[in-house]
N, CA, C and O atoms as a GROMACS GRO file, in nm:
protein
  332
    1MET      N    1  -9.570  14.258   5.999
    1MET     CA    2  -9.501  14.256   6.109
    1MET      C    3  -9.587  14.284   6.232
    1MET      O    4  -9.654  14.385   6.209
    2GLN      N    5  -9.610  14.238   6.344
    2GLN     CA    6  -9.676  14.242   6.447
    2GLN      C    7  -9.628  14.356   6.531
    2GLN      O    8  -9.509  14.387   6.538
    3ASP      N    9  -9.748  14.432   6.610
    3ASP     CA   10  -9.706  14.525   6.703
    3ASP      C   11  -9.659  14.447   6.814
    3ASP      O   12  -9.676  14.325   6.818
    4ALA      N   13  -9.587  14.526   6.927
    4ALA     CA   14  -9.531  14.447   7.037
    4ALA      C   15  -9.625  14.425   7.162
    4ALA      O   16  -9.598  14.365   7.265
    5ASP      N   17  -9.777  14.507   7.118
    5ASP     CA   18  -9.888  14.471   7.199
    5ASP      C   19  -9.957  14.348   7.159
    5ASP      O   20 -10.044  14.290   7.224
    6GLU      N   21  -9.899  14.305   7.020
    6GLU     CA   22 -10.012  14.194   6.990
    6GLU      C   23  -9.954  14.055   6.994
    6GLU      O   24 -10.004  13.946   6.967
    7ILE      N   25  -9.783  14.103   7.051
    7ILE     CA   26  -9.757  13.948   7.072
    7ILE      C   27  -9.767  13.903   7.227
    7ILE      O   28  -9.757  13.983   7.320
    8ASP      N   29  -9.789  13.763   7.242
    8ASP     CA   30  -9.788  13.751   7.382
    8ASP      C   31  -9.712  13.634   7.433
    8ASP      O   32  -9.730  13.519   7.393
    9PRO      N   33  -9.632  13.668   7.519
    9PRO     CA   34  -9.519  13.621   7.606
    9PRO      C   35  -9.546  13.534   7.627
    9PRO      O   36  -9.459  13.448   7.622
   10GLY      N   37  -9.695  13.491   7.670
   10GLY     CA   38  -9.731  13.324   7.737
   10GLY      C   39  -9.685  13.383   7.903
   10GLY      O   40  -9.657  13.492   7.952
   11GLU      N   41  -9.692  13.297   7.933
   11GLU     CA   42  -9.656  13.238   8.097
   11GLU      C   43  -9.540  13.289   8.180
   11GLU      O   44  -9.439  13.257   8.117
   12PRO      N   45  -9.508  13.348   8.281
   12PRO     CA   46  -9.374  13.359   8.303
   12PRO      C   47  -9.340  13.208   8.352
   12PRO      O   48  -9.423  13.153   8.425
   13LEU      N   49  -9.212  13.130   8.314
   13LEU     CA   50  -9.165  13.029   8.371
   13LEU      C   51  -9.128  13.042   8.521
   13LEU      O   52  -9.064  13.141   8.557
   14GLN      N   53  -9.168  12.942   8.618
   14GLN     CA   54  -9.154  12.945   8.744
   14GLN      C   55  -9.038  12.891   8.813
   14GLN      O   56  -8.993  12.916   8.925
   15ALA      N   57  -8.999  12.816   8.727
   15ALA     CA   58  -8.857  12.701   8.754
   15ALA      C   59  -8.742  12.862   8.750
   15ALA      O   60  -8.649  12.896   8.822
   16LEU      N   61  -8.796  12.918   8.647
   16LEU     CA   62  -8.651  13.049   8.585
   16LEU      C   63  -8.674  13.108   8.701
   16LEU      O   64  -8.580  13.093   8.778
   17ALA      N   65  -8.771  13.177   8.747
   17ALA     CA   66  -8.791  13.256   8.831
   17ALA      C   67  -8.749  13.212   8.986
   17ALA      O   68  -8.746  13.292   9.079
   18ASN      N   69  -8.720  13.085   8.994
   18ASN     CA   70  -8.665  13.058   9.122
   18ASN      C   71  -8.532  13.117   9.114
   18ASN      O   72  -8.481  13.161   9.217
   19PHE      N   73  -8.466  13.124   8.997
   19PHE     CA   74  -8.296  13.142   8.999
   19PHE      C   75  -8.295  13.268   9.010
   19PHE      O   76  -8.179  13.296   8.982
   20GLU      N   77  -8.346  13.358   9.031
   20GLU     CA   78  -8.260  13.491   9.034
   20GLU      C   79  -8.224  13.509   9.163
   20GLU      O   80  -8.284  13.488   9.268
   21GLN      N   81  -8.092  13.561   9.131
   21GLN     CA   82  -8.010  13.612   9.268
   21GLN      C   83  -7.973  13.743   9.255
   21GLN      O   84  -7.959  13.801   9.147
   22GLU      N   85  -7.953  13.808   9.403
   22GLU     CA   86  -7.858  13.977   9.348
   22GLU      C   87  -7.721  13.912   9.332
   22GLU      O   88  -7.682  13.804   9.375
   23ALA      N   89  -7.656  14.006   9.258
   23ALA     CA   90  -7.544  14.025   9.230
   23ALA      C   91  -7.439  14.028   9.361
   23ALA      O   92  -7.484  14.101   9.449
   24SER      N   93  -7.334  13.978   9.389
   24SER     CA   94  -7.240  13.960   9.497
   24SER      C   95  -7.185  14.119   9.487
   24SER      O   96  -7.207  14.199   9.396
   25ARG      N   97  -7.122  14.134   9.587
   25ARG     CA   98  -7.035  14.288   9.575
   25ARG      C   99  -6.920  14.281   9.544
   25ARG      O  100  -6.856  14.384   9.524
   26ASN      N  101  -6.865  14.158   9.533
   26ASN     CA  102  -6.735  14.119   9.481
   26ASN      C  103  -6.739  14.128   9.307
   26ASN      O  104  -6.646  14.176   9.242
   27LEU      N  105  -6.854  14.076   9.252
   27LEU     CA  106  -6.859  14.091   9.100
   27LEU      C  107  -6.877  14.229   9.066
   27LEU      O  108  -6.801  14.267   8.977
   28ILE      N  109  -6.959  14.315   9.112
   28ILE     CA  110  -6.936  14.476   9.132
   28ILE      C  111  -6.820  14.499   9.140
   28ILE      O  112  -6.795  14.564   9.039
   29VAL      N  113  -6.712  14.484   9.209
   29VAL     CA  114  -6.581  14.531   9.227
   29VAL      C  115  -6.499  14.495   9.126
   29VAL      O  116  -6.411  14.568   9.079
   30GLN      N  117  -6.532  14.356   9.081
   30GLN     CA  118  -6.462  14.303   8.961
   30GLN      C  119  -6.475  14.364   8.822
   30GLN      O  120  -6.391  14.359   8.732
   31ILE      N  121  -6.611  14.430   8.818
   31ILE     CA  122  -6.649  14.467   8.686
   31ILE      C  123  -6.606  14.602   8.649
   31ILE      O  124  -6.553  14.648   8.548
   32ARG      N  125  -6.663  14.677   8.811
   32ARG     CA  126  -6.578  14.856   8.810
   32ARG      C  127  -6.410  14.819   8.798
   32ARG      O  128  -6.336  14.901   8.744
   33ARG      N  129  -6.370  14.723   8.840
   33ARG     CA  130  -6.178  14.740   8.823
   33ARG      C  131  -6.142  14.720   8.658
   33ARG      O  132  -6.056  14.789   8.603
   34SER      N  133  -6.205  14.635   8.600
   34SER     CA  134  -6.202  14.577   8.445
   34SER      C  135  -6.232  14.715   8.407
   34SER      O  136  -6.135  14.763   8.350
   35ILE      N  137  -6.352  14.817   8.418
   35ILE     CA  138  -6.377  14.888   8.342
   35ILE      C  139  -6.272  15.008   8.351
   35ILE      O  140  -6.235  15.084   8.262
   36GLN      N  141  -6.236  15.001   8.481
   36GLN     CA  142  -6.099  15.108   8.485
   36GLN      C  143  -5.992  15.108   8.452
   36GLN      O  144  -5.926  15.208   8.424
   37ARG      N  145  -5.945  14.963   8.449
   37ARG     CA  146  -5.813  14.907   8.366
   37ARG      C  147  -5.831  14.939   8.236
   37ARG      O  148  -5.731  14.989   8.186
   38ARG      N  149  -5.951  14.924   8.144
   38ARG     CA  150  -5.950  14.938   8.033
   38ARG      C  151  -5.953  15.064   7.976
   38ARG      O  152  -5.909  15.076   7.862
   39THR      N  153  -6.006  15.185   8.050
   39THR     CA  154  -6.045  15.297   8.078
   39THR      C  155  -5.867  15.376   8.089
   39THR      O  156  -5.834  15.480   8.031
   40THR      N  157  -5.795  15.309   8.160
   40THR     CA  158  -5.660  15.375   8.183
   40THR      C  159  -5.552  15.356   8.103
   40THR      O  160  -5.451  15.426   8.109
   41VAL      N  161  -5.576  15.208   7.981
   41VAL     CA  162  -5.472  15.158   7.917
   41VAL      C  163  -5.540  15.231   7.796
   41VAL      O  164  -5.455  15.283   7.724
   42GLY      N  165  -5.691  15.252   7.743
   42GLY     CA  166  -5.720  15.352   7.625
   42GLY      C  167  -5.658  15.484   7.657
   42GLY      O  168  -5.608  15.544   7.562
   43GLN      N  169  -5.652  15.538   7.773
   43GLN     CA  170  -5.597  15.661   7.771
   43GLN      C  171  -5.454  15.692   7.716
   43GLN      O  172  -5.409  15.776   7.638
   44LEU      N  173  -5.393  15.570   7.800
   44LEU     CA  174  -5.216  15.603   7.826
   44LEU      C  175  -5.205  15.543   7.654
   44LEU      O  176  -5.105  15.583   7.594
   45ALA      N  177  -5.301  15.452   7.574
   45ALA     CA  178  -5.254  15.408   7.431
   45ALA      C  179  -5.268  15.583   7.333
   45ALA      O  180  -5.190  15.629   7.249
   46ALA      N  181  -5.387  15.639   7.384
   46ALA     CA  182  -5.394  15.758   7.317
   46ALA      C  183  -5.266  15.852   7.341
   46ALA      O  184  -5.207  15.896   7.242
   47PHE      N  185  -5.224  15.883   7.469
   47PHE     CA  186  -5.149  15.932   7.520
   47PHE      C  187  -4.999  15.898   7.428
   47PHE      O  188  -4.948  15.981   7.353
   48SER      N  189  -4.960  15.794   7.447
   48SER     CA  190  -4.835  15.761   7.390
   48SER      C  191  -4.842  15.793   7.214
   48SER      O  192  -4.734  15.804   7.155
   49VAL      N  193  -4.946  15.804   7.152
   49VAL     CA  194  -4.980  15.832   6.986
   49VAL      C  195  -4.975  15.941   6.982
   49VAL      O  196  -4.886  15.978   6.906
   50CYS      N  197  -5.050  16.049   7.044
   50CYS     CA  198  -5.087  16.140   7.048
   50CYS      C  199  -4.939  16.235   7.110
   50CYS      O  200  -4.932  16.338   7.042
   51ILE      N  201  -4.871  16.232   7.173
   51ILE     CA  202  -4.758  16.328   7.220
   51ILE      C  203  -4.644  16.313   7.119
   51ILE      O  204  -4.574  16.414   7.118
   52PRO      N  205  -4.609  16.231   7.043
   52PRO     CA  206  -4.515  16.218   6.946
   52PRO      C  207  -4.540  16.277   6.806
   52PRO      O  208  -4.466  16.322   6.719
   53LEU      N  209  -4.695  16.256   6.817
   53LEU     CA  210  -4.729  16.353   6.695
   53LEU      C  211  -4.743  16.483   6.706
   53LEU      O  212  -4.728  16.549   6.604
   54LEU      N  213  -4.766  16.534   6.800
   54LEU     CA  214  -4.774  16.668   6.871
   54LEU      C  215  -4.636  16.731   6.845
   54LEU      O  216  -4.631  16.836   6.781
   55MET      N  217  -4.513  16.668   6.895
   55MET     CA  218  -4.386  16.699   6.906
   55MET      C  219  -4.343  16.680   6.759
   55MET      O  220  -4.243  16.745   6.727
   56LEU      N  221  -4.397  16.605   6.669
   56LEU     CA  222  -4.337  16.632   6.549
   56LEU      C  223  -4.398  16.754   6.446
   56LEU      O  224  -4.339  16.814   6.357
   57LYS      N  225  -4.512  16.766   6.484
   57LYS     CA  226  -4.603  16.892   6.420
   57LYS      C  227  -4.516  17.049   6.496
   57LYS      O  228  -4.480  17.147   6.431
   58GLU      N  229  -4.505  17.034   6.612
   58GLU     CA  230  -4.402  17.151   6.639
   58GLU      C  231  -4.291  17.174   6.595
   58GLU      O  232  -4.253  17.288   6.568
   59PHE      N  233  -4.183  17.009   6.571
   59PHE     CA  234  -4.084  17.043   6.514
   59PHE      C  235  -4.101  17.096   6.358
   59PHE      O  236  -4.021  17.173   6.304
   60LEU      N  237  -4.210  17.045   6.300
   60LEU     CA  238  -4.205  17.094   6.180
   60LEU      C  239  -4.261  17.244   6.145
   60LEU      O  240  -4.243  17.326   6.054
   61SER      N  241  -4.328  17.237   6.249
   61SER     CA  242  -4.402  17.442   6.232
   61SER      C  243  -4.265  17.550   6.264
   61SER      O  244  -4.249  17.661   6.215
   62VAL      N  245  -4.158  17.464   6.379
   62VAL     CA  246  -4.024  17.555   6.403
   62VAL      C  247  -3.945  17.521   6.255
   62VAL      O  248  -3.876  17.619   6.226
   63LEU      N  249  -3.936  17.437   6.174
   63LEU     CA  250  -3.837  17.466   6.052
   63LEU      C  251  -3.926  17.531   5.937
   63LEU      O  252  -3.864  17.594   5.851
   64ILE      N  253  -4.028  17.525   5.929
   64ILE     CA  254  -4.136  17.585   5.848
   64ILE      C  255  -4.135  17.760   5.856
   64ILE      O  256  -4.116  17.834   5.760
   65THR      N  257  -4.156  17.792   5.967
   65THR     CA  258  -4.170  17.943   6.040
   65THR      C  259  -3.990  18.001   6.099
   65THR      O  260  -3.968  18.071   6.198
   66ARG      N  261  -3.918  17.962   6.032
   66ARG     CA  262  -3.801  18.017   6.097
   66ARG      C  263  -3.766  18.126   5.987
   66ARG      O  264  -3.797  18.122   5.868
   67PRO      N  265  -3.686  18.239   6.065
   67PRO     CA  266  -3.653  18.318   5.957
   67PRO      C  267  -3.524  18.290   5.896
   67PRO      O  268  -3.424  18.231   5.938
   68ASP      N  269  -3.565  18.371   5.737
   68ASP     CA  270  -3.466  18.363   5.646
   68ASP      C  271  -3.328  18.422   5.708
   68ASP      O  272  -3.322  18.539   5.744
   69PRO      N  273  -3.198  18.318   5.721
   69PRO     CA  274  -3.090  18.377   5.774
   69PRO      C  275  -3.027  18.494   5.667
   69PRO      O  276  -2.950  18.577   5.716
   70ARG      N  277  -3.059  18.501   5.528
   70ARG     CA  278  -3.018  18.630   5.450
   70ARG      C  279  -3.048  18.720   5.458
   70ARG      O  280  -2.981  18.817   5.423
   71ASN      N  281  -3.188  18.727   5.518
   71ASN     CA  282  -3.259  18.846   5.516
   71ASN      C  283  -3.209  18.930   5.672
   71ASN      O  284  -3.221  19.051   5.687
   72SER      N  285  -3.146  18.823   5.791
   72SER     CA  286  -3.098  18.919   5.916
   72SER      C  287  -2.974  18.946   5.885
   72SER      O  288  -2.893  18.882   5.818
   73ARG      N  289  -2.968  19.059   5.947
   73ARG     CA  290  -2.805  19.096   5.926
   73ARG      C  291  -2.741  19.139   6.058
   73ARG      O  292  -2.768  19.255   6.088
   74LYS      N  293  -2.677  19.086   6.128
   74LYS     CA  294  -2.610  19.153   6.257
   74LYS      C  295  -2.565  19.273   6.282
   74LYS      O  296  -2.448  19.261   6.245
   75GLY      N  297  -2.577  19.385   6.320
   75GLY     CA  298  -2.546  19.525   6.340
   75GLY      C  299  -2.581  19.615   6.242
   75GLY      O  300  -2.567  19.736   6.260
   76GLY      N  301  -2.636  19.559   6.120
   76GLY     CA  302  -2.718  19.668   6.047
   76GLY      C  303  -2.786  19.783   6.087
   76GLY      O  304  -2.839  19.766   6.198
   77THR      N  305  -2.806  19.893   6.039
   77THR     CA  306  -2.930  19.962   6.051
   77THR      C  307  -3.050  19.938   5.988
   77THR      O  308  -3.034  19.881   5.880
   78HIS      N  309  -3.164  19.963   6.017
   78HIS     CA  310  -3.266  19.932   5.947
   78HIS      C  311  -3.309  20.023   5.834
   78HIS      O  312  -3.342  20.140   5.857
   79GLY      N  313  -3.308  19.972   5.717
   79GLY     CA  314  -3.330  20.046   5.612
   79GLY      C  315  -3.217  20.087   5.527
   79GLY      O  316  -3.237  20.158   5.428
   80GLU      N  317  -3.076  20.040   5.567
   80GLU     CA  318  -2.988  20.100   5.498
   80GLU      C  319  -2.919  19.992   5.459
   80GLU      O  320  -2.896  19.895   5.531
   81GLU      N  321  -2.877  20.008   5.326
   81GLU     CA  322  -2.796  19.834   5.304
   81GLU      C  323  -2.629  19.876   5.372
   81GLU      O  324  -2.575  19.986   5.382
   82ALA      N  325  -2.582  19.747   5.408
   82ALA     CA  326  -2.452  19.726   5.461
   82ALA      C  327  -2.358  19.728   5.335
   82ALA      O  328  -2.389  19.697   5.220
   83SER      N  329  -2.234  19.772   5.381
   83SER     CA  330  -2.142  19.764   5.284
   83SER      C  331  -2.045  19.654   5.287
   83SER      O  332  -1.960  19.644   5.198
   0.00000   0.00000   0.00000
């Protein structure tokens, strides 16, 4: 393989150099809007997936960590058995 210094790109084509133009302001605005639109859609999609998963996780944690109803007694004193 040859190094980049050894490759000769040749003379630039004068006909192609004449086609160079500045990008219009409208093109830049359209590109920026397109990027913002795609970013917004991506954030909404992530939000619509993450929130239901977080709620499911919270519901499962409530079910798993709930106190055992057989061990909790109303009106009983601590350390004594109820009759």
